[in-house]
C-alpha atoms as one frame of an Amber mdcrd trajectory, in Angstrom:
protein
  -6.107  39.656  -4.227  -6.746  37.521  -1.177  -5.276  34.065  -1.151  -7.639
  31.184  -1.641  -8.262  29.039   1.412  -6.388  26.019   0.033  -3.326  28.213
  -0.673  -3.311  29.444   2.906  -3.494  25.891   4.243  -0.781  24.673   1.853
   1.543  27.596   2.650   1.171  27.038   6.384   1.951  23.329   6.115   4.955
  23.938   3.858   6.313  26.606   6.212   6.034  24.201   9.137   7.787  21.425
   7.204  10.624  23.678   6.085  11.110  25.187   9.543  11.167  21.894  11.444
  12.708  19.615   8.821  10.000  17.032   9.409   6.334  16.500   8.710   3.805
  17.830  11.250   2.103  14.462  11.127   1.110  11.559  13.350  -0.702   8.377
  12.469  -4.370   9.154  13.066  -5.983   6.064  11.571  -6.534   2.405  12.314
  -4.677  -0.145  10.218  -6.584  -2.013   7.566  -7.177  -5.668   8.337  -7.345
  -6.457   4.644  -3.617  -6.221   3.973  -2.611  -8.713   1.232  -1.767 -12.069
   2.801  -1.137 -15.666   1.885  -4.479 -17.391   2.377  -2.793 -20.678   3.252
  -0.464 -19.448   6.017  -2.341 -16.156   6.775   1.031 -14.438   6.647   0.807
 -10.796   5.513   3.158  -9.758   2.723   5.944  -7.370   3.694   4.315  -3.887
   3.809   7.454  -2.373   2.284   7.889  -4.978  -0.451   6.877  -4.965  -4.100
   4.415  -7.847  -3.592   2.439  -5.814  -1.052   2.335  -2.874  -3.459   1.195
  -4.935  -6.448  -1.477  -6.905  -4.604  -2.751  -3.847  -2.722  -3.689  -2.363
  -6.074  -5.620  -5.429  -7.223  -9.417  -4.891  -7.466 -10.490  -7.283  -4.683
 -11.921  -6.743  -1.211 -10.738 -10.143   0.054  -7.057  -9.944   1.130  -6.172
 -13.625   0.677  -4.045 -14.968  -2.181  -3.091 -18.551  -2.982  -0.982 -20.402
  -5.498  -2.791 -22.738  -7.883  -1.549 -25.727  -5.858  -2.686 -24.202  -2.561
  -6.152 -23.573  -3.988  -6.413 -27.265  -4.895  -5.100 -28.406  -1.499  -7.870
 -26.402   0.184 -10.472 -28.122  -1.967 -11.144 -25.289  -4.390 -10.381 -24.426
  -7.971  -9.512 -21.315  -9.959 -12.369 -20.137 -12.153 -11.823 -20.627 -15.853
 -10.380 -17.586 -17.580  -9.012 -15.943 -14.424  -5.525 -14.451 -14.682  -3.178
 -14.742 -11.723  -0.933 -12.142 -10.116   2.856 -12.547 -10.227   4.719 -12.184
  -6.934   8.472 -12.306  -6.518  10.854 -13.611  -3.898  14.594 -13.740  -3.375
  16.417 -16.977  -2.755  20.079 -17.302  -1.790  21.678 -20.005  -3.924  24.869
 -21.607  -2.588  27.466 -23.749  -4.325  31.011 -25.016  -3.867  33.746 -23.881
  -6.249  36.960 -25.859  -6.624  40.084 -23.697  -6.819  43.101 -24.567  -9.031
  44.998 -25.724  -5.919  42.247 -28.220  -5.106  40.693 -26.281  -2.229  36.950
 -25.635  -2.205  35.366 -22.247  -1.774  31.777 -21.569  -0.778  29.934 -19.133
  -3.022  26.454 -17.675  -2.807  24.371 -15.313  -4.892  20.827 -13.943  -4.746
  18.354 -15.466  -7.167  15.148 -13.644  -8.043  12.158 -15.864  -8.770   8.448
 -15.415  -9.172   5.261 -17.436  -9.106   1.589 -16.761  -9.694  -1.117 -16.373
  -7.071  -4.884 -15.967  -7.274  -7.222 -14.002  -5.065  -9.920 -15.966  -3.248
 -12.520 -14.029  -5.269 -11.056 -15.604  -8.415 -11.699 -19.072  -7.058 -14.587
 -21.416  -6.332 -15.131 -23.903  -3.520 -13.052 -22.030  -0.897 -14.297 -21.035
   2.554 -11.681 -18.382   3.374 -14.019 -15.661   4.547 -12.944 -12.105   5.250
 -14.784  -9.942   7.773 -14.043  -6.217   7.368 -13.099  -4.299  10.499 -15.668
  -2.027  12.088 -15.109   1.582  11.061 -16.179   4.934  12.453 -19.073   6.760
  10.854 -17.035   9.851   9.981 -19.008  12.215   7.789 -17.269  14.377   5.167
 -16.709  18.022   6.114 -18.212  20.237   3.434 -15.713  23.090   3.812 -12.777
  20.662   3.680 -14.190  18.992   0.571 -14.346  22.404  -1.105 -10.659  22.974
  -0.316  -9.732  19.628  -1.838 -11.844  20.220  -4.944 -10.221  23.613  -5.385
  -6.657  22.352  -5.044  -4.833  23.109  -8.294  -2.678  20.481 -10.012  -3.522
  17.911  -7.367  -1.992  14.413  -7.641  -4.082  11.366  -8.506  -5.714  10.098
  -5.320  -6.728   6.516  -4.498  -8.862   6.071  -1.363  -9.192   2.542  -0.031
  -8.781   0.349   3.057  -5.071   0.693   3.699  -2.541   0.605   6.526  -0.483
   3.372   4.932  -0.905   6.873   3.557   1.784   7.706   1.025   2.789   9.738
  -2.010   4.588   8.221  -5.026   6.540  10.951  -6.872   7.095   8.899 -10.034
   3.326   8.562 -10.496   2.345  11.837  -8.815  -0.159   9.721  -6.912  -1.438
   9.578  -3.346  -2.945   6.561  -1.588  -5.176   7.341   1.392  -6.972   5.139
   3.938 -10.745   5.595   4.000 -12.247   8.367   6.128 -13.820   5.732   8.389
 -10.382   4.447   9.419  -9.420   7.814  10.906  -9.972   8.823  14.509 -11.728
  11.990  13.327 -12.747  13.434   9.952 -10.425  16.382  10.661  -7.468  13.974
  10.847  -8.437  12.550   7.469  -8.352  15.933   5.765  -5.179  16.998   7.559
  -3.352  13.909   6.303  -4.737  14.375   2.793  -3.560  17.979   2.470  -0.180
  17.154   4.008   0.419  14.433   1.428  -0.649  16.716  -1.400   2.036  19.150
  -0.276   4.767  16.531  -0.365   5.024  16.822  -4.155   6.202  20.392  -3.572
   8.890  19.293  -1.118  10.266  16.387  -3.106  13.374  16.030  -0.965  11.238
  14.362   1.697  10.796  10.554   1.696   7.989   9.308  -0.538   6.656   6.987
   2.199   6.395   7.667   5.906
């Protein structure tokens, strides 16, 4: 029996990975400009941190988040009934310890803390507007869509404005940038199939 098209593609990619020891992959898309950020300072959360991961999966198109106090300082208010999003940060706490001989010794330890933030879309009276980046009008490729639909035991796929394409083994889930972020539609499908193959080569990093 002849191999199905998606099996041929998968086998070829896996053979290339195993032969070279690395992914046959380059970044073929434009970064999202809606990465989660503090709306007060406009500072983007660390792309490799847990806060970025948690807020990236929140159901909002606006990337800006604020603490309750920051919302008030900017003249707005959080809508009644809205639930905030916890974010964490590490703080190094220092103290002086007195030894039995009377000498002092400096000690420090990491302290994990968290506070709650709200997306601009959960608030009223704020003027923090977000203008999405212009994207290419890449049309889906019918033959490639058929390959994807025929892929057996595929991981869960989330497609959204994103600066990263990655596979999470623990969730068997893939996150993909939108097709409009890619230089070409072919690059979009190439990246998609490559990520789907990563779950078969689990010794590779889960993010790259």
